[in-house]
C-alpha positions as CSV (number, residue, x, y, z in Angstrom):
1,X,19.6,85.0,-43.0
2,X,22.5,83.7,-41.0
3,X,24.5,81.7,-43.5
4,X,26.5,79.5,-41.1
5,X,26.7,76.6,-43.7
6,X,28.1,76.9,-47.2
7,X,26.0,76.8,-50.3
8,X,25.6,73.1,-51.3
9,X,27.0,71.8,-48.0
10,X,25.2,68.9,-46.5
11,X,24.3,69.3,-42.8
12,X,24.0,66.2,-40.7
13,X,22.6,66.0,-37.1
14,X,22.6,63.2,-34.5
15,X,20.3,60.3,-34.9
16,X,18.9,61.0,-31.4
17,X,18.0,64.6,-32.2
18,X,14.5,65.6,-33.3
19,X,13.6,68.6,-35.5
20,X,10.1,69.7,-34.3
21,X,7.8,72.3,-35.7
22,X,4.1,73.2,-35.6
23,X,2.1,75.0,-38.3
24,X,-1.3,76.4,-38.7
25,X,-3.7,75.0,-41.3
26,X,-2.1,76.9,-44.1
27,X,1.4,75.6,-43.2
28,X,2.7,78.8,-41.6
29,X,5.2,78.0,-38.8
30,X,3.9,78.6,-35.3
31,X,6.7,76.8,-33.4
32,X,10.2,75.7,-34.2
33,X,12.5,73.9,-31.8
34,X,16.2,74.8,-31.3
35,X,17.3,71.8,-33.3
36,X,15.3,73.0,-36.3
37,X,16.8,76.5,-36.0
38,X,20.4,75.1,-35.7
39,X,20.2,72.6,-38.5
40,X,18.3,74.9,-41.0
41,X,20.4,77.9,-39.9
42,X,17.3,80.1,-39.8
43,X,16.6,82.2,-36.7
44,X,13.3,82.0,-34.9
45,X,12.4,85.4,-36.3
46,X,13.1,84.1,-39.9
47,X,10.9,81.0,-39.3
48,X,7.8,82.1,-37.2
49,X,4.9,83.2,-39.3
50,X,6.6,82.0,-42.6
51,X,5.3,79.2,-44.8
52,X,7.0,75.9,-44.0
53,X,8.1,75.7,-47.6
54,X,10.8,78.4,-46.7
55,X,13.0,75.3,-46.2
56,X,11.9,73.5,-49.3
57,X,14.8,72.3,-51.4
58,X,14.5,72.7,-55.2
59,X,15.5,69.1,-55.7
60,X,12.3,68.0,-54.0
61,X,9.5,67.0,-56.4
62,X,6.2,68.9,-56.0
63,X,4.5,65.5,-56.0
64,X,5.8,64.5,-52.6
65,X,4.1,67.6,-51.1
66,X,1.0,66.9,-53.1
67,X,0.9,63.4,-51.5
68,X,1.7,64.9,-48.1
69,X,-1.2,67.4,-48.2
70,X,-3.5,64.8,-49.6
71,X,-2.7,62.4,-46.7
72,X,-3.0,65.2,-44.1
73,X,-6.3,66.5,-45.5
74,X,-7.7,62.9,-45.2
75,X,-6.9,63.1,-41.5
76,X,-4.0,60.7,-41.6
77,X,-0.4,61.1,-40.6
78,X,2.3,61.3,-43.3
79,X,5.7,59.5,-43.2
80,X,8.4,60.3,-45.8
81,X,11.8,61.4,-46.7
82,X,12.4,65.1,-47.5
83,X,15.5,67.1,-48.6
84,X,15.3,70.5,-47.0
85,X,17.5,73.6,-47.6
86,X,19.4,75.7,-45.1
87,X,19.3,79.5,-45.0
88,X,22.6,79.6,-47.1
89,X,21.4,76.9,-49.6
90,X,23.0,74.0,-47.9
91,X,20.8,71.0,-47.4
92,X,19.8,68.2,-44.9
93,X,17.7,65.1,-45.4
94,X,15.0,64.1,-42.9
95,X,12.7,61.2,-42.2
96,X,9.5,63.2,-41.5
97,X,6.4,62.3,-39.6
98,X,3.6,64.9,-39.9
99,X,0.3,64.6,-38.1
100,X,-2.8,66.7,-37.9
101,X,-3.0,68.7,-34.6
102,X,-6.5,68.2,-33.3
103,X,-8.2,70.3,-30.6
104,X,-11.8,69.6,-29.5
105,X,-12.3,67.4,-32.6
106,X,-11.1,70.0,-35.1
107,X,-7.8,70.1,-37.0
108,X,-6.1,73.3,-35.9
109,X,-2.7,72.8,-37.6
110,X,0.0,70.2,-38.1
111,X,2.8,68.9,-35.9
112,X,6.0,67.6,-37.5
113,X,8.8,65.5,-36.0
114,X,11.8,64.9,-38.2
115,X,14.8,62.6,-37.7
116,X,18.1,62.5,-39.5
117,X,17.6,60.4,-42.7
118,X,19.9,57.4,-42.7
119,X,22.7,57.8,-45.3
120,X,21.7,54.4,-46.8
121,X,18.3,55.6,-47.8
122,X,19.3,58.9,-49.4
123,X,20.6,57.5,-52.7
124,X,17.4,55.4,-53.1
125,X,15.2,58.4,-52.5
126,X,17.3,60.7,-54.7
127,X,16.8,58.2,-57.6
128,X,13.0,58.1,-57.1
129,X,12.7,61.8,-56.6
130,X,14.8,62.5,-59.8
131,X,12.3,60.4,-61.8
132,X,9.4,62.3,-60.2
133,X,11.1,65.6,-61.1
134,X,11.5,64.4,-64.7
135,X,7.8,63.5,-64.9
136,X,6.9,67.0,-63.5
137,X,9.0,68.7,-66.2
138,X,7.1,67.0,-69.0
139,X,3.7,67.4,-67.5
140,X,1.2,70.2,-67.6
141,X,2.1,72.5,-64.6
142,X,-1.3,72.3,-63.0
143,X,-1.3,68.5,-63.0
144,X,2.4,67.8,-62.6
145,X,2.4,67.3,-58.9
146,X,-0.5,64.9,-59.0
147,X,1.0,63.0,-61.9
148,X,4.3,62.5,-60.2
149,X,2.6,61.4,-56.9
150,X,0.5,59.0,-58.9
151,X,3.6,57.6,-60.6
152,X,5.5,57.1,-57.3
153,X,2.5,55.4,-55.7
154,X,2.1,53.1,-58.7
155,X,5.9,52.4,-58.9
156,X,6.2,51.5,-55.2
157,X,2.9,49.5,-55.3
158,X,3.9,47.4,-58.3
159,X,7.5,46.9,-57.2
160,X,7.1,46.4,-53.5
161,X,3.4,45.9,-52.9
162,X,3.0,48.7,-50.5
163,X,2.2,52.4,-50.3
164,X,4.8,55.2,-50.4
165,X,4.5,55.8,-46.7
166,X,4.9,52.0,-45.9
167,X,8.0,52.0,-48.1
168,X,9.5,55.0,-46.4
169,X,8.8,53.6,-43.0
170,X,10.3,50.3,-44.0
171,X,13.5,51.9,-45.2
172,X,13.8,53.8,-41.9
173,X,13.0,50.8,-39.7
174,X,15.5,48.7,-41.7
175,X,18.2,51.2,-40.9
176,X,17.3,51.0,-37.2
177,X,17.4,47.2,-37.2
178,X,20.7,47.2,-39.1
179,X,22.2,49.8,-36.7
180,X,21.3,47.7,-33.6
């Protein structure tokens, strides 16, 4: 691993840059663009053929990935905020859009486009994700991810009358509106 960024260091990238990757059905990386490699500080060799969770930050609740896979397996696209790790244990936040890659009517993998998460949304998401992580600690390991995803869906539905993905999209779009 390269290790350009220090452990615990936040990496930011420009709002107009896109991190793009493509995976197979199991989540193994088949394509990573240069922005992905630069921001994550992983080389192409270190990414291709590896599980996409090579960049999973330990602060992320398993429930978010449970919801992500549940959404993708239903044939829908997923929108959400994710904290990723760099090769040297730095981190970067993204607003992710992940869609099934369909060829001849069959899902052949997944295509992900990530944008730099607005600073204003990070504290909000960190607080929600910290609650999800606490729920996961207290739950049976086999059901922890599903329990925390169920909690976040109920929490957002009861407080904002929308789904997690609508909430995430709303936070991102609010930032765009406020920035213009």
